[in-house]
PDB file as gemmi writes it, atoms N, CA and C in Angstrom:
CRYST1    1.000    1.000    1.000  90.00  90.00  90.00 P 1                      
ATOM      1  N   MET A   1      16.622  32.563   8.242  1.00  0.00           N  
ATOM      2  CA  MET A   1      18.659  31.870   8.159  1.00  0.00           C  
ATOM      3  C   MET A   1      19.347  31.603   9.192  1.00  0.00           C  
ATOM      4  N   ALA A   2      17.791  31.876  10.344  1.00  0.00           N  
ATOM      5  CA  ALA A   2      18.188  30.859  11.228  1.00  0.00           C  
ATOM      6  C   ALA A   2      17.548  29.468  11.366  1.00  0.00           C  
ATOM      7  N   LEU A   3      16.655  29.470  10.526  1.00  0.00           N  
ATOM      8  CA  LEU A   3      16.075  27.602  10.747  1.00  0.00           C  
ATOM      9  C   LEU A   3      16.925  27.422   9.510  1.00  0.00           C  
ATOM     10  N   VAL A   4      17.836  27.943   8.836  1.00  0.00           N  
ATOM     11  CA  VAL A   4      18.213  27.059   7.742  1.00  0.00           C  
ATOM     12  C   VAL A   4      19.786  26.650   9.123  1.00  0.00           C  
ATOM     13  N   VAL A   5      20.412  27.366   9.987  1.00  0.00           N  
ATOM     14  CA  VAL A   5      21.160  26.633  10.429  1.00  0.00           C  
ATOM     15  C   VAL A   5      20.796  26.019  11.548  1.00  0.00           C  
ATOM     16  N   LEU A   6      19.326  25.581  12.714  1.00  0.00           N  
ATOM     17  CA  LEU A   6      18.705  25.321  12.661  1.00  0.00           C  
ATOM     18  C   LEU A   6      19.031  23.558  12.118  1.00  0.00           C  
ATOM     19  N   GLY A   7      18.403  23.812  10.834  1.00  0.00           N  
ATOM     20  CA  GLY A   7      18.577  22.341  10.404  1.00  0.00           C  
ATOM     21  C   GLY A   7      19.567  21.437  10.104  1.00  0.00           C  
ATOM     22  N   MET A   8      20.485  22.491  10.184  1.00  0.00           N  
ATOM     23  CA  MET A   8      21.954  22.319   9.765  1.00  0.00           C  
ATOM     24  C   MET A   8      22.573  21.162  10.679  1.00  0.00           C  
ATOM     25  N   LEU A   9      22.746  22.034  11.801  1.00  0.00           N  
ATOM     26  CA  LEU A   9      22.313  21.070  13.649  1.00  0.00           C  
ATOM     27  C   LEU A   9      22.265  20.046  13.180  1.00  0.00           C  
ATOM     28  N   VAL A  10      20.827  20.306  13.390  1.00  0.00           N  
ATOM     29  CA  VAL A  10      20.049  18.859  13.355  1.00  0.00           C  
ATOM     30  C   VAL A  10      20.692  17.753  12.487  1.00  0.00           C  
ATOM     31  N   THR A  11      20.422  18.332  11.286  1.00  0.00           N  
ATOM     32  CA  THR A  11      20.891  17.120  10.629  1.00  0.00           C  
ATOM     33  C   THR A  11      22.419  15.989  10.729  1.00  0.00           C  
ATOM     34  N   LEU A  12      23.438  17.331  11.567  1.00  0.00           N  
ATOM     35  CA  LEU A  12      24.732  16.654  12.083  1.00  0.00           C  
ATOM     36  C   LEU A  12      24.655  16.324  13.336  1.00  0.00           C  
ATOM     37  N   LEU A  13      23.717  16.464  14.202  1.00  0.00           N  
ATOM     38  CA  LEU A  13      24.017  16.055  14.970  1.00  0.00           C  
ATOM     39  C   LEU A  13      23.022  14.431  15.594  1.00  0.00           C  
ATOM     40  N   VAL A  14      21.922  15.172  14.960  1.00  0.00           N  
ATOM     41  CA  VAL A  14      21.204  13.600  14.976  1.00  0.00           C  
ATOM     42  C   VAL A  14      22.160  12.067  15.084  1.00  0.00           C  
ATOM     43  N   PRO A  15      22.242  11.389  13.795  1.00  0.00           N  
ATOM     44  CA  PRO A  15      23.557  10.371  14.056  1.00  0.00           C  
ATOM     45  C   PRO A  15      24.117  10.019  14.674  1.00  0.00           C  
ATOM     46  N   MET A  16      24.778  11.741  15.180  1.00  0.00           N  
ATOM     47  CA  MET A  16      26.035  11.080  16.282  1.00  0.00           C  
ATOM     48  C   MET A  16      25.110  10.996  17.925  1.00  0.00           C  
ATOM     49  N   LEU A  17      24.065  10.865  18.319  1.00  0.00           N  
ATOM     50  CA  LEU A  17      22.985  11.182  19.186  1.00  0.00           C  
ATOM     51  C   LEU A  17      21.868  10.056  19.267  1.00  0.00           C  
ATOM     52  N   VAL A  18      21.556  10.296  18.006  1.00  0.00           N  
ATOM     53  CA  VAL A  18      20.655   9.448  18.324  1.00  0.00           C  
ATOM     54  C   VAL A  18      20.744   7.596  17.714  1.00  0.00           C  
ATOM     55  N   ARG A  19      20.778   6.318  19.139  1.00  0.00           N  
ATOM     56  CA  ARG A  19      20.881   5.428  18.429  1.00  0.00           C  
ATOM     57  C   ARG A  19      19.921   4.932  17.837  1.00  0.00           C  
ATOM     58  N   VAL A  20      20.421   4.098  16.546  1.00  0.00           N  
ATOM     59  CA  VAL A  20      19.348   3.626  15.527  1.00  0.00           C  
ATOM     60  C   VAL A  20      19.133   2.519  15.579  1.00  0.00           C  
ATOM     61  N   ASP A  21      18.710   1.144  15.691  1.00  0.00           N  
ATOM     62  CA  ASP A  21      17.931   0.021  15.548  1.00  0.00           C  
ATOM     63  C   ASP A  21      18.403  -0.700  14.363  1.00  0.00           C  
ATOM     64  N   GLU A  22      19.250  -1.684  14.222  1.00  0.00           N  
ATOM     65  CA  GLU A  22      19.033  -2.616  13.204  1.00  0.00           C  
ATOM     66  C   GLU A  22      17.913  -3.371  12.843  1.00  0.00           C  
ATOM     67  N   PRO A  23      17.872  -3.561  11.564  1.00  0.00           N  
ATOM     68  CA  PRO A  23      16.162  -4.015  10.939  1.00  0.00           C  
ATOM     69  C   PRO A  23      16.306  -5.692  11.663  1.00  0.00           C  
ATOM     70  N   ASP A  24      15.263  -5.625  11.888  1.00  0.00           N  
ATOM     71  CA  ASP A  24      14.904  -7.717  12.507  1.00  0.00           C  
ATOM     72  C   ASP A  24      14.639  -7.634  11.092  1.00  0.00           C  
ATOM     73  N   LEU A  25      15.348  -8.666   9.893  1.00  0.00           N  
ATOM     74  CA  LEU A  25      15.289  -9.286   8.605  1.00  0.00           C  
ATOM     75  C   LEU A  25      13.202 -10.494   9.325  1.00  0.00           C  
ATOM     76  N   THR A  26      13.958 -11.380  10.784  1.00  0.00           N  
ATOM     77  CA  THR A  26      13.238 -12.704  10.680  1.00  0.00           C  
ATOM     78  C   THR A  26      11.974 -12.424  10.794  1.00  0.00           C  
ATOM     79  N   PHE A  27      11.319 -11.490  11.565  1.00  0.00           N  
ATOM     80  CA  PHE A  27       9.345 -11.179  10.512  1.00  0.00           C  
ATOM     81  C   PHE A  27       9.200 -11.489   8.876  1.00  0.00           C  
ATOM     82  N   LEU A  28      10.294 -11.382   8.221  1.00  0.00           N  
ATOM     83  CA  LEU A  28       9.835 -11.041   7.074  1.00  0.00           C  
ATOM     84  C   LEU A  28       9.766 -12.691   6.879  1.00  0.00           C  
ATOM     85  N   ARG A  29      10.529 -14.211   6.921  1.00  0.00           N  
ATOM     86  CA  ARG A  29       9.391 -14.875   7.196  1.00  0.00           C  
ATOM     87  C   ARG A  29       8.175 -15.646   7.624  1.00  0.00           C  
ATOM     88  N   GLY A  30       7.797 -14.613   8.802  1.00  0.00           N  
ATOM     89  CA  GLY A  30       6.505 -15.290   8.822  1.00  0.00           C  
ATOM     90  C   GLY A  30       5.092 -14.264   8.783  1.00  0.00           C  
ATOM     91  N   ALA A  31       5.557 -13.200   7.351  1.00  0.00           N  
ATOM     92  CA  ALA A  31       4.521 -12.630   6.490  1.00  0.00           C  
ATOM     93  C   ALA A  31       3.757 -13.616   5.772  1.00  0.00           C  
ATOM     94  N   ASP A  32       2.534 -13.108   5.855  1.00  0.00           N  
ATOM     95  CA  ASP A  32       1.580 -13.584   4.881  1.00  0.00           C  
ATOM     96  C   ASP A  32       2.002 -12.679   3.505  1.00  0.00           C  
ATOM     97  N   TYR A  33       2.712 -13.314   2.662  1.00  0.00           N  
ATOM     98  CA  TYR A  33       2.562 -12.314   1.441  1.00  0.00           C  
ATOM     99  C   TYR A  33       1.414 -12.984   0.502  1.00  0.00           C  
ATOM    100  N   LEU A  34       0.733 -14.183   0.476  1.00  0.00           N  
ATOM    101  CA  LEU A  34      -0.482 -13.922  -0.156  1.00  0.00           C  
ATOM    102  C   LEU A  34      -1.186 -12.767  -0.108  1.00  0.00           C  
ATOM    103  N   ARG A  35      -1.501 -12.614   1.487  1.00  0.00           N  
ATOM    104  CA  ARG A  35      -2.769 -12.457   1.991  1.00  0.00           C  
ATOM    105  C   ARG A  35      -2.018 -10.756   1.179  1.00  0.00           C  
ATOM    106  N   MET A  36      -1.277 -10.183   1.148  1.00  0.00           N  
ATOM    107  CA  MET A  36      -0.802  -9.014   0.700  1.00  0.00           C  
ATOM    108  C   MET A  36      -1.250  -8.814  -0.839  1.00  0.00           C  
ATOM    109  N   ILE A  37      -1.297  -9.697  -1.334  1.00  0.00           N  
ATOM    110  CA  ILE A  37      -0.625 -10.132  -2.878  1.00  0.00           C  
ATOM    111  C   ILE A  37      -2.268  -9.545  -3.116  1.00  0.00           C  
ATOM    112  N   LEU A  38      -3.253 -10.301  -2.177  1.00  0.00           N  
ATOM    113  CA  LEU A  38      -4.692  -9.950  -2.540  1.00  0.00           C  
ATOM    114  C   LEU A  38      -5.380  -8.653  -2.187  1.00  0.00           C  
ATOM    115  N   MET A  39      -4.661  -8.522  -0.932  1.00  0.00           N  
ATOM    116  CA  MET A  39      -5.457  -6.618  -0.719  1.00  0.00           C  
ATOM    117  C   MET A  39      -5.141  -5.752  -1.838  1.00  0.00           C  
ATOM    118  N   ALA A  40      -3.473  -5.898  -1.973  1.00  0.00           N  
ATOM    119  CA  ALA A  40      -2.973  -4.655  -3.170  1.00  0.00           C  
ATOM    120  C   ALA A  40      -3.717  -5.398  -4.399  1.00  0.00           C  
ATOM    121  N   LEU A  41      -4.222  -6.337  -4.973  1.00  0.00           N  
ATOM    122  CA  LEU A  41      -4.888  -6.476  -5.923  1.00  0.00           C  
ATOM    123  C   LEU A  41      -5.972  -5.776  -5.918  1.00  0.00           C  
ATOM    124  N   CYS A  42      -7.151  -6.355  -5.093  1.00  0.00           N  
ATOM    125  CA  CYS A  42      -7.873  -5.846  -4.848  1.00  0.00           C  
ATOM    126  C   CYS A  42      -8.529  -4.423  -4.244  1.00  0.00           C  
ATOM    127  N   LEU A  43      -7.935  -4.196  -4.004  1.00  0.00           N  
ATOM    128  CA  LEU A  43      -7.280  -2.434  -3.346  1.00  0.00           C  
ATOM    129  C   LEU A  43      -7.366  -1.515  -4.835  1.00  0.00           C  
ATOM    130  N   GLY A  44      -6.229  -2.204  -5.517  1.00  0.00           N  
ATOM    131  CA  GLY A  44      -5.763  -1.035  -6.550  1.00  0.00           C  
ATOM    132  C   GLY A  44      -6.750  -1.284  -8.357  1.00  0.00           C  
ATOM    133  N   CYS A  45      -6.997  -2.466  -7.943  1.00  0.00           N  
ATOM    134  CA  CYS A  45      -7.925  -2.491  -9.112  1.00  0.00           C  
ATOM    135  C   CYS A  45      -9.332  -1.334  -8.679  1.00  0.00           C  
ATOM    136  N   LEU A  46      -9.640  -1.690  -7.484  1.00  0.00           N  
ATOM    137  CA  LEU A  46     -10.834  -1.309  -6.890  1.00  0.00           C  
ATOM    138  C   LEU A  46     -10.461   0.412  -6.494  1.00  0.00           C  
ATOM    139  N   ASP A  47      -9.615   1.419  -6.677  1.00  0.00           N  
ATOM    140  CA  ASP A  47      -9.233   2.526  -7.124  1.00  0.00           C  
ATOM    141  C   ASP A  47      -9.444   2.889  -8.166  1.00  0.00           C  
ATOM    142  N   TYR A  48      -8.486   2.009  -9.235  1.00  0.00           N  
ATOM    143  CA  TYR A  48      -9.019   2.735 -10.233  1.00  0.00           C  
ATOM    144  C   TYR A  48     -11.008   2.456 -11.002  1.00  0.00           C  
ATOM    145  N   VAL A  49     -11.252   1.367 -10.113  1.00  0.00           N  
ATOM    146  CA  VAL A  49     -12.567   1.321 -10.918  1.00  0.00           C  
ATOM    147  C   VAL A  49     -13.400   2.490 -10.530  1.00  0.00           C  
ATOM    148  N   LEU A  50     -12.980   3.078  -8.972  1.00  0.00           N  
ATOM    149  CA  LEU A  50     -13.550   4.722  -7.994  1.00  0.00           C  
ATOM    150  C   LEU A  50     -13.477   5.546  -9.423  1.00  0.00           C  
ATOM    151  N   GLU A  51     -12.392   5.650  -9.341  1.00  0.00           N  
ATOM    152  CA  GLU A  51     -11.778   7.004  -9.881  1.00  0.00           C  
ATOM    153  C   GLU A  51     -12.066   7.194 -11.296  1.00  0.00           C  
ATOM    154  N   GLU A  52     -11.809   6.358 -11.705  1.00  0.00           N  
ATOM    155  CA  GLU A  52     -12.561   6.464 -13.420  1.00  0.00           C  
ATOM    156  C   GLU A  52     -13.599   5.914 -14.177  1.00  0.00           C  
ATOM    157  N   GLY A  53     -14.465   5.258 -12.876  1.00  0.00           N  
ATOM    158  CA  GLY A  53     -16.484   5.440 -13.020  1.00  0.00           C  
ATOM    159  C   GLY A  53     -15.982   6.382 -13.756  1.00  0.00           C  
ATOM    160  N   ALA A  54     -16.400   7.420 -12.880  1.00  0.00           N  
ATOM    161  CA  ALA A  54     -17.644   8.915 -13.280  1.00  0.00           C  
ATOM    162  C   ALA A  54     -17.026   9.346 -14.776  1.00  0.00           C  
ATOM    163  N   HIS A  55     -15.642   8.641 -15.292  1.00  0.00           N  
ATOM    164  CA  HIS A  55     -15.482   9.735 -16.341  1.00  0.00           C  
ATOM    165  C   HIS A  55     -15.696   8.619 -17.182  1.00  0.00           C  
ATOM    166  N   TRP A  56     -15.507   7.975 -17.090  1.00  0.00           N  
ATOM    167  CA  TRP A  56     -15.554   6.175 -18.491  1.00  0.00           C  
ATOM    168  C   TRP A  56     -17.495   5.253 -18.260  1.00  0.00           C  
ATOM    169  N   ASP A  57     -18.261   6.616 -18.145  1.00  0.00           N  
ATOM    170  CA  ASP A  57     -19.734   6.124 -17.795  1.00  0.00           C  
ATOM    171  C   ASP A  57     -19.770   4.563 -16.673  1.00  0.00           C  
ATOM    172  N   TRP A  58     -18.770   4.458 -15.406  1.00  0.00           N  
ATOM    173  CA  TRP A  58     -19.285   3.314 -15.430  1.00  0.00           C  
ATOM    174  C   TRP A  58     -19.321   2.156 -15.339  1.00  0.00           C  
ATOM    175  N   PHE A  59     -19.636   1.289 -15.772  1.00  0.00           N  
ATOM    176  CA  PHE A  59     -20.050   0.142 -16.459  1.00  0.00           C  
ATOM    177  C   PHE A  59     -20.145  -0.715 -17.762  1.00  0.00           C  
ATOM    178  N   ALA A  60     -19.830   0.700 -18.160  1.00  0.00           N  
ATOM    179  CA  ALA A  60     -20.367   0.366 -19.866  1.00  0.00           C  
ATOM    180  C   ALA A  60     -18.523   0.251 -20.553  1.00  0.00           C  
ATOM    181  N   ASP A  61     -17.508   0.647 -19.745  1.00  0.00           N  
ATOM    182  CA  ASP A  61     -16.542   1.042 -20.195  1.00  0.00           C  
ATOM    183  C   ASP A  61     -15.710  -0.828 -19.619  1.00  0.00           C  
ATOM    184  N   ASP A  62     -15.294  -1.265 -20.855  1.00  0.00           N  
ATOM    185  CA  ASP A  62     -14.889  -3.151 -20.755  1.00  0.00           C  
ATOM    186  C   ASP A  62     -13.791  -2.828 -19.360  1.00  0.00           C  
ATOM    187  N   SER A  63     -13.084  -1.680 -19.789  1.00  0.00           N  
ATOM    188  CA  SER A  63     -11.625  -2.152 -19.122  1.00  0.00           C  
ATOM    189  C   SER A  63     -12.348  -2.078 -17.273  1.00  0.00           C  
ATOM    190  N   LEU A  64     -13.118  -1.383 -17.366  1.00  0.00           N  
ATOM    191  CA  LEU A  64     -13.448  -0.998 -15.872  1.00  0.00           C  
ATOM    192  C   LEU A  64     -14.742  -1.981 -14.746  1.00  0.00           C  
ATOM    193  N   LYS A  65     -15.091  -2.752 -15.787  1.00  0.00           N  
ATOM    194  CA  LYS A  65     -15.959  -3.783 -15.361  1.00  0.00           C  
ATOM    195  C   LYS A  65     -14.640  -5.690 -15.622  1.00  0.00           C  
ATOM    196  N   ILE A  66     -13.748  -5.235 -16.467  1.00  0.00           N  
ATOM    197  CA  ILE A  66     -12.613  -6.152 -15.549  1.00  0.00           C  
ATOM    198  C   ILE A  66     -12.268  -5.613 -14.394  1.00  0.00           C  
ATOM    199  N   CYS A  67     -12.172  -4.576 -14.452  1.00  0.00           N  
ATOM    200  CA  CYS A  67     -10.970  -4.609 -13.222  1.00  0.00           C  
ATOM    201  C   CYS A  67     -12.116  -4.407 -11.569  1.00  0.00           C  
ATOM    202  N   ALA A  68     -13.089  -3.930 -11.690  1.00  0.00           N  
ATOM    203  CA  ALA A  68     -14.349  -4.376 -10.755  1.00  0.00           C  
ATOM    204  C   ALA A  68     -14.338  -6.411 -10.929  1.00  0.00           C  
ATOM    205  N   GLU A  69     -14.663  -7.030 -11.538  1.00  0.00           N  
ATOM    206  CA  GLU A  69     -13.876  -8.122 -11.221  1.00  0.00           C  
ATOM    207  C   GLU A  69     -13.089  -8.619 -10.679  1.00  0.00           C  
ATOM    208  N   ILE A  70     -11.736  -7.951 -11.463  1.00  0.00           N  
ATOM    209  CA  ILE A  70      -9.973  -8.909 -10.973  1.00  0.00           C  
ATOM    210  C   ILE A  70     -10.479  -8.531  -8.848  1.00  0.00           C  
ATOM    211  N   SER A  71     -10.859  -6.593  -8.947  1.00  0.00           N  
ATOM    212  CA  SER A  71     -10.651  -6.429  -7.530  1.00  0.00           C  
ATOM    213  C   SER A  71     -11.962  -7.475  -6.274  1.00  0.00           C  
ATOM    214  N   GLY A  72     -13.024  -8.231  -7.654  1.00  0.00           N  
ATOM    215  CA  GLY A  72     -14.191  -8.697  -6.290  1.00  0.00           C  
ATOM    216  C   GLY A  72     -13.910 -10.186  -5.840  1.00  0.00           C  
ATOM    217  N   LEU A  73     -12.508 -10.901  -6.907  1.00  0.00           N  
ATOM    218  CA  LEU A  73     -12.025 -12.024  -6.432  1.00  0.00           C  
ATOM    219  C   LEU A  73     -10.851 -12.113  -5.660  1.00  0.00           C  
ATOM    220  N   PRO A  74     -10.398 -11.408  -5.963  1.00  0.00           N  
ATOM    221  CA  PRO A  74      -9.196 -11.457  -4.501  1.00  0.00           C  
ATOM    222  C   PRO A  74      -9.704 -10.150  -3.365  1.00  0.00           C  
ATOM    223  N   GLY A  75     -10.885  -9.575  -3.576  1.00  0.00           N  
ATOM    224  CA  GLY A  75     -11.081  -9.360  -2.080  1.00  0.00           C  
ATOM    225  C   GLY A  75     -11.996 -10.397  -1.229  1.00  0.00           C  
ATOM    226  N   ILE A  76     -12.237 -11.036  -2.353  1.00  0.00           N  
ATOM    227  CA  ILE A  76     -13.099 -12.025  -1.396  1.00  0.00           C  
ATOM    228  C   ILE A  76     -12.414 -13.353  -0.741  1.00  0.00           C  
ATOM    229  N   GLY A  77     -11.387 -13.565  -2.028  1.00  0.00           N  
ATOM    230  CA  GLY A  77     -10.126 -14.196  -1.743  1.00  0.00           C  
ATOM    231  C   GLY A  77      -8.854 -13.850  -0.202  1.00  0.00           C  
ATOM    232  N   PHE A  78      -9.044 -12.364  -0.056  1.00  0.00           N  
ATOM    233  CA  PHE A  78      -8.830 -11.980   1.253  1.00  0.00           C  
ATOM    234  C   PHE A  78      -9.334 -11.539   1.967  1.00  0.00           C  
ATOM    235  N   ILE A  79     -10.597 -11.840   2.139  1.00  0.00           N  
ATOM    236  CA  ILE A  79     -11.422 -12.275   3.013  1.00  0.00           C  
ATOM    237  C   ILE A  79     -11.030 -13.087   4.007  1.00  0.00           C  
ATOM    238  N   ILE A  80     -11.581 -14.317   3.394  1.00  0.00           N  
ATOM    239  CA  ILE A  80     -11.542 -15.681   3.509  1.00  0.00           C  
ATOM    240  C   ILE A  80     -10.007 -15.755   4.204  1.00  0.00           C  
ATOM    241  N   ARG A  81      -9.199 -15.421   3.479  1.00  0.00           N  
ATOM    242  CA  ARG A  81      -8.127 -16.421   4.017  1.00  0.00           C  
ATOM    243  C   ARG A  81      -7.489 -15.561   5.156  1.00  0.00           C  
ATOM    244  N   CYS A  82      -8.747 -13.668   5.378  1.00  0.00           N  
ATOM    245  CA  CYS A  82      -8.230 -13.725   6.786  1.00  0.00           C  
ATOM    246  C   CYS A  82      -9.200 -14.003   7.666  1.00  0.00           C  
ATOM    247  N   LEU A  83     -10.060 -14.502   7.531  1.00  0.00           N  
ATOM    248  CA  LEU A  83     -10.772 -15.546   9.269  1.00  0.00           C  
ATOM    249  C   LEU A  83     -10.521 -16.765   8.418  1.00  0.00           C  
ATOM    250  N   THR A  84      -9.916 -17.639   8.399  1.00  0.00           N  
ATOM    251  CA  THR A  84      -9.288 -18.887   8.342  1.00  0.00           C  
ATOM    252  C   THR A  84      -8.172 -18.677   9.281  1.00  0.00           C  
TER     253      THR A  84                                                      
END                                                                             
């Protein structure tokens, strides 16, 4: 019961006492979105291949082959983009 009261107290006091900064959206203009997309494609497909590979006999399944290729190409593009 004491933890519930303490949690309610913290919930009420934090918005009054803690000063929260406004977000600076100008940082979004300088972001490298192509690099983020390449990394997301690479890691997402690689995760699928590694998670499902043992279950579907690795490269005997066509979807795993396609995802491995999809993972490799953006991975290479991501590395090139990072190094240049």
